[in-house]
MDTraj code that builds the backbone (N, CA, C; nanometers):
import mdtraj as md
import numpy as np

residues = "MET LEU ALA LYS TRP GLN PRO VAL SER PRO THR ALA LEU ARG HIS ARG TYR ASN ASP HIS GLN VAL GLN ALA ILE ARG GLU SER LEU LYS ALA ASP PRO LEU ILE ASP ILE VAL LEU GLU PRO PHE LEU SER VAL ILE ASP SER ASP VAL SER ASP ALA SER PRO ALA LEU ASP GLU ARG LEU LYS ARG ARG ARG ARG MET HIS SER ILE VAL SER GLU GLU PHE THR ALA LEU PHE GLY LYS ASN ALA SER SER SER SER ASP SER SER GLU THR PRO ARG MET ASN GLY SER LEU ASP ARG SER MET ILE ARG ARG ARG SER CYS GLN".split()
xyz = np.array([
    [8.9646, 5.5691, 9.2347],
    [8.9566, 5.4279, 9.2058],
    [9.0021, 5.3471, 9.3286],
    [9.1161, 5.3805, 9.3847],
    [9.1674, 5.3058, 9.4996],
    [9.0759, 5.3228, 9.6206],
    [9.0201, 5.4416, 9.6362],
    [8.9299, 5.4647, 9.7489],
    [8.8059, 5.3768, 9.7380],
    [8.7612, 5.3505, 9.6162],
    [8.6456, 5.2629, 9.5963],
    [8.6770, 5.1201, 9.6402],
    [8.8008, 5.0764, 9.6207],
    [8.8409, 4.9400, 9.6542],
    [8.8571, 4.9210, 9.8047],
    [8.8652, 5.0317, 9.8786],
    [8.8889, 5.0234, 10.0219],
    [8.7873, 5.1103, 10.0951],
    [8.7565, 5.0780, 10.2175],
    [8.6647, 5.1615, 10.2934],
    [8.7363, 5.2839, 10.3512],
    [8.7756, 5.3755, 10.2637],
    [8.8491, 5.4941, 10.3069],
    [8.8135, 5.6097, 10.2140],
    [8.8158, 5.7290, 10.2660],
    [8.7860, 5.8463, 10.1834],
    [8.9088, 5.8819, 10.1002],
    [8.8876, 5.9478, 9.9858],
    [9.0025, 5.9869, 9.9024],
    [9.1030, 6.0762, 9.9758],
    [9.0562, 6.1624, 10.0666],
    [9.1506, 6.2488, 10.1382],
    [9.2351, 6.1701, 10.2383],
    [9.1824, 6.0619, 10.2906],
    [9.2594, 5.9794, 10.3849],
    [9.3654, 5.8965, 10.3140],
    [9.3516, 5.8788, 10.1850],
    [9.4485, 5.7989, 10.1097],
    [9.5900, 5.8548, 10.1188],
    [9.6026, 5.9864, 10.1190],
    [9.7376, 6.0449, 10.1193],
    [9.8137, 6.0161, 10.2483],
    [9.7437, 5.9819, 10.3550],
    [9.8106, 5.9469, 10.4801],
    [9.8453, 5.7984, 10.4864],
    [9.7839, 5.7202, 10.4009],
    [9.8037, 5.5755, 10.4035],
    [9.9119, 5.5301, 10.3057],
    [9.9375, 5.6067, 10.1998],
    [10.0261, 5.5619, 10.0927],
    [10.1452, 5.6544, 10.0755],
    [10.2566, 5.5969, 10.0253],
    [10.3766, 5.6767, 10.0022],
    [10.3713, 5.7419, 9.8632],
    [10.4733, 5.8208, 9.8325],
    [10.4755, 5.8960, 9.7063],
    [10.4717, 5.8053, 9.5837],
    [10.5409, 5.6918, 9.5893],
    [10.5437, 5.5998, 9.4750],
    [10.4059, 5.5399, 9.4498],
    [10.3358, 5.5103, 9.5552],
    [10.2016, 5.4544, 9.5407],
    [10.1043, 5.5586, 9.4863],
    [10.1187, 5.6823, 9.5299],
    [10.0349, 5.7906, 9.4771],
    [10.0641, 5.8107, 9.3285],
    [10.1918, 5.8067, 9.2911],
    [10.2299, 5.8187, 9.1504],
    [10.1689, 5.7042, 9.0696],
    [10.1656, 5.5844, 9.1257],
    [10.1072, 5.4691, 9.0570],
    [9.9580, 5.4901, 9.0315],
    [9.8886, 5.5428, 9.1300],
    [9.7458, 5.5683, 9.1136],
    [9.7236, 5.6759, 9.0077],
    [9.8036, 5.7804, 9.0109],
    [9.7917, 5.8856, 8.9072],
    [9.8187, 5.8281, 8.7681],
    [9.9186, 5.7421, 8.7596],
    [9.9512, 5.6780, 8.6310],
    [9.8332, 5.5948, 8.5817],
    [9.7668, 5.5249, 8.6726],
    [9.6542, 5.4402, 8.6327],
    [9.5378, 5.5199, 8.5763],
    [9.5308, 5.6469, 8.6083],
    [9.4219, 5.7324, 8.5594],
    [9.4525, 5.7983, 8.4252],
    [9.5751, 5.7847, 8.3767],
    [9.6136, 5.8432, 8.2487],
    [9.5480, 5.7688, 8.1326],
    [9.5433, 5.8341, 8.0182],
    [9.4829, 5.7735, 7.8988],
    [9.5634, 5.6533, 7.8492],
    [9.6949, 5.6581, 7.8649],
    [9.7808, 5.5485, 7.8196],
    [9.8810, 5.5139, 7.9311],
    [9.8343, 5.4481, 8.0377],
    [9.9207, 5.4232, 8.1538],
    [10.0266, 5.3168, 8.1274],
    [10.1375, 5.3299, 8.1970],
    [10.2425, 5.2277, 8.1930],
    [10.2146, 5.1305, 8.3065],
    [10.1859, 5.0072, 8.2715],
    [10.1411, 4.9079, 8.3699],
    [10.2463, 4.8809, 8.4769],
    [10.3739, 4.8858, 8.4423],
    [10.4783, 4.8611, 8.5417],
    [10.4809, 4.9697, 8.6491],
    [10.4549, 5.0940, 8.6098],
    [10.4497, 5.2030, 8.7081],
    [10.3297, 5.1848, 8.8004],
    [10.2207, 5.1341, 8.7452],
    [10.1000, 5.1108, 8.8248],
    [10.1222, 4.9978, 8.9258],
    [10.1851, 4.8894, 8.8854],
    [10.1983, 4.7716, 8.9711],
    [10.3179, 4.7746, 9.0666],
    [10.4257, 4.8345, 9.0277],
    [10.5516, 4.8260, 9.1023],
    [10.5412, 4.8620, 9.2510],
    [10.4779, 4.9705, 9.2895],
    [10.4755, 5.0063, 9.4326],
    [10.3907, 4.9142, 9.5200],
    [10.3048, 4.8354, 9.4589],
    [10.2152, 4.7476, 9.5340],
    [10.2624, 4.6032, 9.5162],
    [10.3480, 4.5570, 9.6047],
    [10.4122, 4.4267, 9.5879],
    [10.3147, 4.3094, 9.5862],
    [10.2027, 4.3221, 9.6518],
    [10.1081, 4.2107, 9.6557],
    [10.0059, 4.2150, 9.5423],
    [10.0095, 4.3190, 9.4607],
    [9.9140, 4.3331, 9.3505],
    [9.9717, 4.2675, 9.2252],
    [9.8917, 4.1818, 9.1619],
    [9.9327, 4.1185, 9.0371],
    [9.8394, 4.1632, 8.9252],
    [9.8714, 4.1244, 8.8045],
    [9.7973, 4.1697, 8.6867],
    [9.6465, 4.1518, 8.7013],
    [9.6042, 4.0365, 8.7469],
    [9.4607, 4.0091, 8.7549],
    [9.3888, 4.1005, 8.8538],
    [9.4612, 4.1586, 8.9487],
    [9.3996, 4.2498, 9.0451],
    [9.3542, 4.3811, 8.9813],
    [9.4198, 4.4230, 8.8751],
    [9.3817, 4.5489, 8.8097],
    [9.3042, 4.5258, 8.6801],
    [9.2784, 4.3999, 8.6499],
    [9.1987, 4.3682, 8.5318],
    [9.0592, 4.4267, 8.5484],
    [9.0071, 4.4834, 8.4430],
    [8.8750, 4.5477, 8.4405],
    [8.8691, 4.6780, 8.5195],
    [8.9833, 4.7312, 8.5620],
    [8.9826, 4.8597, 8.6323],
    [8.9566, 4.9749, 8.5356],
    [9.0117, 4.9624, 8.4146],
    [8.9869, 5.0625, 8.3102],
    [9.0230, 5.0013, 8.1753],
    [8.9635, 5.0517, 8.0679],
    [8.9985, 5.0000, 7.9345],
    [9.1462, 5.0201, 7.9006],
    [9.2042, 5.1310, 7.9443],
    [9.3456, 5.1581, 7.9148],
    [9.4365, 5.0560, 7.9852],
    [9.4071, 5.0268, 8.1115],
    [9.4873, 4.9267, 8.1827],
    [9.4670, 4.7883, 8.1232],
    [9.3447, 4.7580, 8.0823],
    [9.3183, 4.6287, 8.0194],
    [9.3999, 4.6120, 7.8913],
    [9.4123, 4.7191, 7.8139],
    [9.4918, 4.7131, 7.6909],
    [9.6391, 4.6879, 7.7235],
    [9.6910, 4.7546, 7.8258],
    [9.8308, 4.7332, 7.8658],
    [9.8517, 4.5905, 7.9160],
    [9.7561, 4.5385, 7.9919],
    [9.7668, 4.4011, 8.0402],
    [9.7628, 4.3021, 7.9252],
    [9.6819, 4.3306, 7.8251],
    [9.6741, 4.2448, 7.7061],
    [9.8095, 4.2422, 7.6344],
    [9.8718, 4.3592, 7.6206],
    [10.0051, 4.3670, 7.5580],
    [10.1082, 4.2895, 7.6415],
    [10.0991, 4.3036, 7.7708],
    [10.1923, 4.2364, 7.8613],
    [10.1795, 4.0839, 7.8501],
    [10.0552, 4.0338, 7.8450],
    [10.0333, 3.8893, 7.8293],
    [10.0875, 3.8411, 7.6960],
    [10.0675, 3.9205, 7.5908],
    [10.1183, 3.8832, 7.4583],
    [10.2709, 3.8783, 7.4591],
    [10.3350, 3.9768, 7.5206],
    [10.4814, 3.9764, 7.5288],
    [10.5300, 3.8549, 7.6069],
    [10.4630, 3.8221, 7.7156],
    [10.5005, 3.7049, 7.7946],
    [10.4883, 3.5786, 7.7109],
    [10.3826, 3.5689, 7.6333],
    [10.3612, 3.4534, 7.5476],
    [10.4723, 3.4408, 7.4430],
    [10.5084, 3.5505, 7.3814],
    [10.6145, 3.5504, 7.2796],
    [10.7481, 3.5091, 7.3418],
    [10.7795, 3.5656, 7.4574],
    [10.9058, 3.5313, 7.5246],
    [10.9068, 3.3837, 7.5627],
    [10.7951, 3.3326, 7.6127],
    [10.7876, 3.1910, 7.6498],
    [10.8082, 3.1008, 7.5287],
    [10.7461, 3.1371, 7.4167],
    [10.7615, 3.0585, 7.2941],
    [10.9062, 3.0601, 7.2462],
    [10.9699, 3.1770, 7.2489],
    [11.1085, 3.1890, 7.2059],
    [11.2019, 3.1118, 7.2987],
    [11.1764, 3.1189, 7.4282],
    [11.2580, 3.0450, 7.5252],
    [11.2516, 2.8960, 7.4961],
    [11.1312, 2.8462, 7.4741],
    [11.1138, 2.7036, 7.4449],
    [11.1820, 2.6674, 7.3133],
    [11.1691, 2.7545, 7.2127],
    [11.2322, 2.7273, 7.0836],
    [11.3847, 2.7239, 7.0958],
    [11.4391, 2.8106, 7.1773],
    [11.5848, 2.8175, 7.1922],
    [11.6418, 2.7085, 7.2835],
    [11.5734, 2.6792, 7.3928],
    [11.6311, 2.5937, 7.4956],
    [11.5562, 2.4621, 7.5183],
    [11.4428, 2.4432, 7.4544],
    [11.3659, 2.3211, 7.4721],
    [11.2628, 2.3327, 7.5827],
    [11.1698, 2.2368, 7.5823],
    [11.0584, 2.2414, 7.6775],
    [11.1012, 2.2264, 7.8229],
    [11.2033, 2.1481, 7.8499],
    [11.2413, 2.1179, 7.9878],
    [11.3524, 2.2074, 8.0418],
    [11.3934, 2.3066, 7.9663],
    [11.5058, 2.3907, 8.0088],
    [11.4755, 2.4661, 8.1379],
    [11.3556, 2.5191, 8.1521],
    [11.3264, 2.5977, 8.2722],
    [11.3171, 2.5090, 8.3958],
    [11.2769, 2.3844, 8.3811],
    [11.2680, 2.2957, 8.4976],
    [11.4052, 2.2471, 8.5425],
    [11.5042, 2.2537, 8.4538],
    [11.6380, 2.2089, 8.4920],
    [11.7208, 2.3208, 8.5531],
    [11.6722, 2.4452, 8.5459],
    [11.7469, 2.5557, 8.6055],
    [11.7222, 2.5603, 8.7553],
    [11.8049, 2.6326, 8.8264],
    [11.7920, 2.6473, 8.9711],
    [11.6731, 2.7365, 9.0000],
    [11.5671, 2.6818, 9.0576],
    [11.4438, 2.7572, 9.0796],
    [11.4617, 2.8722, 9.1771],
    [11.5629, 2.8684, 9.2624],
    [11.5847, 2.9792, 9.3555],
    [11.6372, 3.1022, 9.2841],
    [11.6889, 3.0864, 9.1650],
    [11.7418, 3.1993, 9.0884],
    [11.6499, 3.2422, 8.9747],
    [11.5405, 3.1733, 8.9523],
    [11.4527, 3.2023, 8.8404],
    [11.3283, 3.2747, 8.8886],
    [11.3022, 3.3971, 8.8373],
    [11.1801, 3.4665, 8.8768],
    [11.0562, 3.3865, 8.8353],
    [10.9557, 3.3819, 8.9222],
    [10.8313, 3.3123, 8.8907],
    [10.7504, 3.3928, 8.7902],
    [10.6774, 3.3227, 8.7061],
    [10.5943, 3.3886, 8.6060],
    [10.4501, 3.3430, 8.6259],
    [10.3810, 3.3975, 8.7228],
    [10.2433, 3.3598, 8.7505],
    [10.1485, 3.4718, 8.7098],
    [10.1651, 3.5229, 8.5927],
    [10.0833, 3.6343, 8.5485],
    [10.1585, 3.7660, 8.5590],
    [10.2546, 3.7721, 8.6473],
    [10.3417, 3.8890, 8.6559],
    [10.4762, 3.8428, 8.7087],
    [10.5749, 3.9261, 8.6920],
    [10.7075, 3.8910, 8.7416],
    [10.7108, 3.8944, 8.8927],
    [10.7948, 3.8121, 8.9493],
    [10.8177, 3.8196, 9.0932],
    [10.9093, 3.9391, 9.1136],
    [10.8512, 4.0527, 9.1455],
    [10.9266, 4.1772, 9.1544],
    [11.0279, 4.1753, 9.2683],
    [11.0018, 4.0997, 9.3746],
    [11.0977, 4.0934, 9.4832],
    [11.2269, 4.0255, 9.4382],
    [11.2155, 3.9236, 9.3518],
    [11.3334, 3.8554, 9.2995],
    [11.4130, 3.9501, 9.2104],
    [11.3445, 4.0282, 9.1305],
    [11.4127, 4.1223, 9.0414],
    [11.4868, 4.2256, 9.1241],
    [11.4245, 4.2759, 9.2307],
    [11.4921, 4.3739, 9.3162],
    [11.6168, 4.3147, 9.3790],
    [11.6074, 4.1889, 9.4272],
    [11.7251, 4.1271, 9.4895],
    [11.8382, 4.1160, 9.3896],
    [11.8056, 4.0780, 9.2660],
    [11.9106, 4.0649, 9.1640],
    [11.9736, 4.1979, 9.1307],
    [11.8916, 4.3046, 9.1216],
    [11.9448, 4.4338, 9.0823],
    [12.0292, 4.4961, 9.1933],
    [12.0066, 4.4543, 9.3176],
    [12.0821, 4.5081, 9.4310],
    [12.2146, 4.4375, 9.4516],
    [12.2341, 4.3234, 9.3875],
    [12.3574, 4.2463, 9.4089],
    [12.4728, 4.3031, 9.3316],
])
top = md.Topology()
chain = top.add_chain()
for i, resn in enumerate(residues, 1):
    res = top.add_residue(resn, chain, resSeq=i)
    for name in ("N", "CA", "C"):
        top.add_atom(name, md.element.get_by_symbol(name[0]), res)
traj = md.Trajectory(xyz[None], top)
């Protein structure tokens, strides 16, 4: 799948990617892949980049969007519509279809 997206042969892929990225590609080929394992090693890849890659990934993305929607609704119900705009934006992970994984890493390392 990844070789199709790039002008490279499948055998050359192992020289271009690290072990985590190879694991992510293997995960994406499973019948029931974990979307976080697929996306995590590729920092510039967001949900929409893997949309339509496979029915299994599409199902995981659908679940992820639904969870995001539920969390957003609960946040608004608990804290009001303007609560997120009043927080310090430098400390709040962006939600543009996927989490800002770099922000999460910085927080977990502190």
